[in-house]
Backbone as CSV, one residue per row, in Angstrom:
resi,resn,N_x,N_y,N_z,CA_x,CA_y,CA_z,C_x,C_y,C_z
1,MET,33.719,21.455,-79.589,33.470,22.767,-79.020,34.043,23.792,-79.985
2,SER,33.267,24.814,-80.291,33.738,25.849,-81.201,34.659,26.810,-80.476
3,SER,35.426,27.577,-81.255,36.343,28.529,-80.626,35.585,29.588,-79.843
4,ALA,34.342,29.861,-80.221,33.542,30.841,-79.490,33.168,30.314,-78.104
5,ASP,33.053,28.964,-77.983,32.704,28.360,-76.699,33.914,28.158,-75.799
6,SER,35.080,28.199,-76.354,36.299,27.931,-75.590,36.617,29.095,-74.671
7,LYS,37.148,28.773,-73.478,37.551,29.834,-72.562,38.964,30.317,-72.866
8,TYR,39.616,29.683,-73.834,40.977,30.058,-74.194,40.962,30.858,-75.487
9,ALA,41.703,31.937,-75.475,41.788,32.781,-76.664,42.602,32.070,-77.728
10,PRO,42.250,32.271,-78.999,43.077,31.668,-80.043,44.487,32.232,-79.954
11,GLN,45.458,31.390,-80.246,46.839,31.830,-80.122,47.251,32.703,-81.290
12,ASP,48.156,33.629,-80.994,48.721,34.464,-82.039,49.622,33.601,-82.906
13,PRO,49.682,33.902,-84.191,50.630,33.147,-85.011,52.056,33.455,-84.542
14,ASP,52.896,32.454,-84.570,54.276,32.687,-84.172,55.182,32.620,-85.395
15,ARG,56.384,33.130,-85.220,57.317,33.215,-86.338,57.876,31.862,-86.751
16,LEU,57.902,30.890,-85.848,58.433,29.587,-86.202,57.501,28.863,-87.162
17,ASP,56.190,29.125,-87.091,55.265,28.547,-88.067,55.701,28.883,-89.484
18,GLU,56.068,30.128,-89.699,56.489,30.567,-91.025,57.767,29.859,-91.458
19,LEU,58.653,29.575,-90.526,59.941,28.987,-90.855,59.853,27.498,-91.129
20,VAL,58.866,26.813,-90.560,58.756,25.372,-90.731,58.087,25.023,-92.055
21,ASP,57.406,25.958,-92.677,56.695,25.689,-93.914,57.615,25.545,-95.113
22,GLY,58.708,24.822,-94.948,59.575,24.511,-96.069,60.709,25.484,-96.292
23,ASP,60.717,26.605,-95.611,61.799,27.555,-95.800,62.975,27.146,-94.931
24,LEU,64.161,27.166,-95.509,65.349,26.879,-94.728,65.633,28.039,-93.798
25,VAL,66.077,27.732,-92.615,66.445,28.754,-91.657,67.954,28.876,-91.694
26,GLY,68.446,30.007,-92.142,69.878,30.225,-92.222,70.373,30.987,-91.018
27,GLU,71.650,31.256,-91.001,72.252,31.964,-89.874,71.736,33.393,-89.744
28,SER,71.242,33.981,-90.823,70.803,35.366,-90.735,69.284,35.511,-90.775
29,ASP,68.541,34.427,-90.923,67.089,34.533,-91.025,66.417,33.409,-90.270
30,PRO,66.114,33.542,-89.011,66.434,34.639,-88.118,67.894,34.570,-87.678
31,PRO,68.417,35.672,-87.143,69.815,35.650,-86.725,70.004,34.768,-85.495
32,ILE,70.742,33.683,-85.654,70.968,32.746,-84.567,72.467,32.616,-84.376
33,ARG,72.902,32.906,-83.165,74.324,32.775,-82.854,74.701,31.305,-82.755
34,GLY,75.977,31.059,-82.729,76.467,29.691,-82.566,76.551,29.321,-81.103
35,GLY,77.353,28.316,-80.815,77.548,27.877,-79.446,76.280,27.310,-78.837
36,ARG,76.171,27.443,-77.534,75.004,26.892,-76.837,73.709,27.596,-77.238
37,THR,73.806,28.884,-77.563,72.602,29.594,-78.010,72.053,28.941,-79.275
38,GLY,72.920,28.669,-80.215,72.498,28.003,-81.453,71.975,26.599,-81.201
39,SER,72.587,25.905,-80.251,72.124,24.560,-79.903,70.736,24.609,-79.295
40,ARG,70.496,25.578,-78.414,69.165,25.724,-77.811,68.122,26.046,-78.881
41,ALA,68.479,26.955,-79.787,67.555,27.329,-80.866,67.231,26.122,-81.735
42,ALA,68.238,25.351,-82.087,68.011,24.160,-82.908,67.149,23.143,-82.162
43,ALA,67.356,22.998,-80.857,66.542,22.071,-80.071,65.076,22.508,-80.091
44,VAL,64.828,23.798,-79.905,63.446,24.303,-79.950,62.842,24.036,-81.326
45,GLN,63.595,24.324,-82.373,63.086,24.114,-83.729,62.817,22.632,-84.003
46,ALA,63.713,21.763,-83.563,63.531,20.328,-83.801,62.314,19.798,-83.052
47,LEU,62.129,20.224,-81.815,60.964,19.781,-81.042,59.669,20.337,-81.630
48,TYR,59.719,21.568,-82.084,58.558,22.177,-82.736,58.187,21.375,-83.978
49,GLU,59.192,21.079,-84.794,58.936,20.312,-86.015,58.388,18.929,-85.684
50,SER,58.931,18.309,-84.660,58.451,17.001,-84.244,56.996,17.062,-83.788
51,ASP,56.663,18.067,-82.991,55.277,18.227,-82.522,54.315,18.518,-83.670
52,SER,54.746,19.322,-84.627,53.821,19.752,-85.672,53.760,18.797,-86.860
53,SER,54.830,18.027,-87.114,54.815,17.170,-88.295,55.125,15.706,-88.011
54,GLY,55.578,15.421,-86.798,55.903,14.050,-86.454,57.298,13.615,-86.869
55,HIS,58.090,14.506,-87.453,59.466,14.157,-87.812,60.265,13.883,-86.548
56,PRO,61.154,12.901,-86.588,61.981,12.638,-85.400,62.863,13.843,-85.077
57,ALA,62.831,14.279,-83.833,63.554,15.491,-83.443,65.067,15.334,-83.564
58,VAL,65.600,14.154,-83.268,67.047,13.961,-83.363,67.499,14.058,-84.821
59,ALA,66.717,13.532,-85.739,67.054,13.650,-87.163,67.044,15.121,-87.586
60,THR,66.105,15.876,-87.071,66.038,17.305,-87.393,67.245,18.032,-86.821
61,ILE,67.654,17.664,-85.616,68.855,18.272,-85.015,70.057,18.020,-85.911
62,ASN,70.191,16.798,-86.381,71.330,16.473,-87.246,71.302,17.298,-88.528
63,ARG,70.118,17.476,-89.100,69.990,18.285,-90.312,70.350,19.745,-90.041
64,LEU,69.798,20.302,-88.963,70.080,21.693,-88.629,71.559,21.907,-88.304
65,ALA,72.154,20.951,-87.605,73.569,21.055,-87.252,74.441,21.067,-88.507
66,ALA,74.080,20.250,-89.479,74.846,20.225,-90.733,74.671,21.542,-91.488
67,GLU,73.423,22.049,-91.561,73.160,23.315,-92.260,73.908,24.472,-91.619
68,ARG,74.004,24.460,-90.311,74.608,25.580,-89.576,76.055,25.328,-89.183
69,GLU,76.571,24.193,-89.610,77.972,23.851,-89.354,78.313,23.907,-87.854
70,PHE,77.505,23.201,-87.064,77.742,23.119,-85.628,79.077,22.430,-85.362
71,THR,79.690,22.806,-84.273,80.839,22.060,-83.778,80.322,20.748,-83.187
72,ASP,81.225,19.826,-82.899,80.816,18.571,-82.257,80.159,18.841,-80.907
73,ASP,80.704,19.815,-80.155,80.119,20.172,-78.855,78.713,20.733,-79.019
74,GLY,78.508,21.562,-80.034,77.189,22.141,-80.279,76.165,21.084,-80.639
75,LEU,76.563,20.142,-81.493,75.668,19.052,-81.867,75.366,18.173,-80.658
76,ASP,76.371,17.858,-79.863,76.176,17.029,-78.680,75.197,17.687,-77.704
77,PHE,75.376,18.984,-77.454,74.501,19.690,-76.512,73.056,19.726,-77.028
78,ALA,72.880,20.047,-78.300,71.532,20.096,-78.879,70.869,18.721,-78.836
79,THR,71.618,17.690,-79.150,71.073,16.328,-79.141,70.679,15.913,-77.731
80,ARG,71.518,16.233,-76.750,71.170,15.899,-75.361,69.908,16.628,-74.922
81,LEU,69.787,17.913,-75.281,68.580,18.662,-74.923,67.335,18.004,-75.509
82,VAL,67.396,17.657,-76.786,66.242,17.052,-77.458,65.905,15.701,-76.835
83,ARG,66.904,14.918,-76.565,66.638,13.593,-75.981,66.003,13.705,-74.601
84,VAL,66.514,14.617,-73.778,65.920,14.811,-72.451,64.469,15.263,-72.600
85,CYS,64.219,16.187,-73.503,62.847,16.681,-73.708,61.926,15.570,-74.193
86,GLU,62.416,14.716,-75.073,61.577,13.623,-75.570,61.365,12.550,-74.510
87,GLU,62.413,12.196,-73.783,62.317,11.140,-72.778,61.522,11.573,-71.549
88,GLN,61.556,12.861,-71.229,60.898,13.354,-70.023,59.735,14.300,-70.344
89,ARG,59.179,14.155,-71.524,58.102,15.056,-71.977,56.966,15.160,-70.966
90,ILE,56.509,14.044,-70.450,55.376,14.057,-69.519,55.746,14.810,-68.240
91,GLU,56.931,14.534,-67.713,57.373,15.209,-66.486,57.569,16.705,-66.713
92,LEU,58.183,17.062,-67.841,58.396,18.479,-68.145,57.064,19.199,-68.294
93,ASP,56.143,18.581,-69.035,54.827,19.206,-69.225,54.071,19.318,-67.906
94,SER,54.256,18.350,-67.034,53.615,18.407,-65.718,54.155,19.587,-64.908
95,ARG,55.459,19.789,-64.949,56.055,20.927,-64.224,55.559,22.245,-64.800
96,ILE,55.478,22.323,-66.109,54.983,23.543,-66.754,53.525,23.770,-66.354
97,ALA,52.724,22.712,-66.365,51.300,22.821,-66.040,51.073,23.288,-64.606
98,LYS,51.939,22.863,-63.685,51.784,23.284,-62.292,52.010,24.785,-62.140
99,ILE,52.942,25.317,-62.914,53.252,26.743,-62.814,52.252,27.574,-63.599
100,ALA,51.935,27.119,-64.802,51.011,27.850,-65.675,49.655,27.153,-65.653
101,SER,49.097,27.007,-64.472,47.875,26.217,-64.299,46.674,26.782,-65.042
102,HIS,46.709,28.052,-65.358,45.607,28.670,-66.094,45.686,28.411,-67.592
103,TYR,46.767,27.763,-68.034,47.012,27.565,-69.458,47.459,26.127,-69.694
104,PRO,46.540,25.195,-69.962,46.914,23.784,-70.134,47.998,23.613,-71.202
105,THR,48.968,22.751,-70.925,50.089,22.597,-71.852,49.645,22.098,-73.218
106,ASP,48.578,21.309,-73.283,48.138,20.833,-74.593,47.487,21.935,-75.427
107,GLN,47.180,23.068,-74.812,46.622,24.202,-75.544,47.614,25.361,-75.662
108,MET,48.795,25.177,-75.111,49.843,26.192,-75.162,50.448,26.213,-76.559
109,PRO,50.786,27.391,-77.068,51.446,27.440,-78.373,52.715,26.584,-78.367
110,LEU,52.975,25.913,-79.485,54.105,24.992,-79.581,55.437,25.665,-79.276
111,VAL,55.621,26.884,-79.736,56.889,27.570,-79.488,57.106,27.746,-77.990
112,GLU,56.136,28.290,-77.308,56.273,28.538,-75.877,56.497,27.240,-75.108
113,ARG,55.728,26.228,-75.433,55.861,24.948,-74.736,57.253,24.356,-74.947
114,ASN,57.771,24.420,-76.164,59.084,23.831,-76.426,60.230,24.675,-75.895
115,VAL,60.088,25.984,-75.888,61.105,26.828,-75.247,61.172,26.494,-73.761
116,LEU,60.031,26.341,-73.122,60.010,26.002,-71.699,60.567,24.602,-71.448
117,ARG,60.220,23.634,-72.296,60.761,22.290,-72.146,62.288,22.309,-72.206
118,VAL,62.822,23.006,-73.207,64.277,23.060,-73.386,64.938,23.723,-72.181
119,ALA,64.371,24.821,-71.709,64.964,25.521,-70.560,64.942,24.649,-69.313
120,ILE,63.820,24.030,-69.025,63.717,23.198,-67.827,64.622,21.980,-67.950
121,ALA,64.682,21.390,-69.135,65.574,20.246,-69.344,67.018,20.649,-69.104
122,GLU,67.417,21.812,-69.611,68.794,22.243,-69.402,69.090,22.479,-67.930
123,LEU,68.153,23.049,-67.214,68.374,23.313,-65.789,68.668,22.039,-65.002
124,GLU,68.204,20.904,-65.500,68.423,19.621,-64.826,69.737,18.958,-65.231
125,MET,70.417,19.496,-66.243,71.661,18.885,-66.721,72.823,19.238,-65.802
126,GLU,73.776,18.327,-65.709,74.946,18.564,-64.863,75.756,19.768,-65.323
127,ASP,75.850,19.953,-66.622,76.659,21.046,-67.170,75.811,22.246,-67.585
128,ALA,74.693,22.446,-66.892,73.790,23.554,-67.208,74.475,24.895,-66.970
129,ALA,74.082,25.852,-67.765,74.501,27.228,-67.530,73.805,27.713,-66.256
130,PRO,74.255,28.823,-65.690,73.554,29.372,-64.519,72.076,29.629,-64.830
131,GLN,71.251,29.530,-63.801,69.800,29.666,-63.985,69.407,30.940,-64.713
132,ASN,70.015,32.074,-64.354,69.631,33.325,-64.997,70.010,33.334,-66.480
133,VAL,71.097,32.656,-66.843,71.486,32.568,-68.252,70.470,31.726,-69.018
134,VAL,70.094,30.593,-68.458,69.102,29.718,-69.106,67.789,30.466,-69.283
135,ALA,67.350,31.168,-68.258,66.092,31.925,-68.340,66.182,33.033,-69.390
136,ASN,67.281,33.782,-69.399,67.441,34.852,-70.389,67.477,34.300,-71.809
137,GLU,68.169,33.185,-72.008,68.226,32.559,-73.335,66.824,32.113,-73.768
138,ALA,66.055,31.561,-72.836,64.702,31.111,-73.160,63.825,32.285,-73.577
139,VAL,63.927,33.386,-72.874,63.145,34.576,-73.231,63.553,35.072,-74.621
140,GLU,64.838,35.052,-74.913,65.305,35.487,-76.240,64.812,34.547,-77.341
141,LEU,64.789,33.244,-77.079,64.255,32.305,-78.065,62.759,32.529,-78.261
142,ALA,62.044,32.822,-77.180,60.617,33.124,-77.302,60.418,34.399,-78.123
143,ARG,61.280,35.371,-77.936,61.206,36.620,-78.703,61.499,36.357,-80.184
144,LEU,62.472,35.510,-80.445,62.902,35.212,-81.798,61.864,34.402,-82.562
145,PHE,61.316,33.371,-81.929,60.445,32.426,-82.621,58.958,32.593,-82.328
146,GLY,58.610,33.199,-81.215,57.222,33.213,-80.779,56.439,34.430,-81.222
147,SER,55.281,34.561,-80.636,54.424,35.719,-80.892,54.902,36.875,-80.008
148,ASP,54.246,37.995,-80.124,54.639,39.167,-79.332,54.497,38.940,-77.832
149,SER,53.569,38.074,-77.434,53.349,37.825,-76.005,54.225,36.690,-75.452
150,SER,54.911,35.966,-76.307,55.703,34.808,-75.865,56.798,35.135,-74.854
151,PRO,57.612,36.178,-75.079,58.690,36.441,-74.104,58.167,36.688,-72.688
152,LYS,57.088,37.434,-72.582,56.520,37.735,-71.267,56.012,36.455,-70.597
153,PHE,55.348,35.613,-71.358,54.827,34.355,-70.809,55.968,33.446,-70.345
154,VAL,56.979,33.248,-71.197,58.112,32.391,-70.845,58.839,32.946,-69.622
155,ASN,59.042,34.260,-69.587,59.694,34.881,-68.442,58.894,34.647,-67.157
156,GLY,57.583,34.780,-67.238,56.746,34.582,-66.055,56.792,33.147,-65.545
157,VAL,56.712,32.182,-66.457,56.742,30.783,-66.040,58.096,30.425,-65.439
158,LEU,59.184,30.822,-66.114,60.510,30.501,-65.580,60.801,31.273,-64.285
159,GLY,60.311,32.500,-64.199,60.476,33.263,-62.961,59.825,32.572,-61.790
160,ALA,58.611,32.044,-62.005,57.904,31.320,-60.948,58.616,30.009,-60.616
161,LEU,59.139,29.345,-61.616,59.840,28.074,-61.403,61.119,28.286,-60.595
162,LEU,61.832,29.353,-60.876,63.130,29.598,-60.245,63.035,30.367,-58.930
163,ALA,61.840,30.834,-58.585,61.666,31.618,-57.348,61.816,30.770,-56.109
């Protein structure tokens, strides 16, 4: 089916596409804080890389953690997020699909899908941050890595999930 026949609009290019094309992502490009925020960002990047190139996400987490000098806690949190997302991918995508039924997850931009996976996975963890913190962090990651419409989409899906 050609793109003209598709009922789905082509996706806007996102900023993470530019970053995965061999350019190293440093602390200032894009600006990524440390702590759990940095762990969430690394998890999104590792899952994105895994989806787009097939690289193992845990190996990518280890590489990013070394580049960004993560603490042991930061590496542990990022690794747990990635593992939950990989182990529960079908369940996470099913939950996303139920909320965003007009936008099949297999046609969703990789950034948005992985930001949502990470947020939902964290919400299920015993040591999760409060729901509003997880949602706000997800919107910020969508703003940082996604297209101009990503933050609004992520906010809408998480808002519906948490309502």
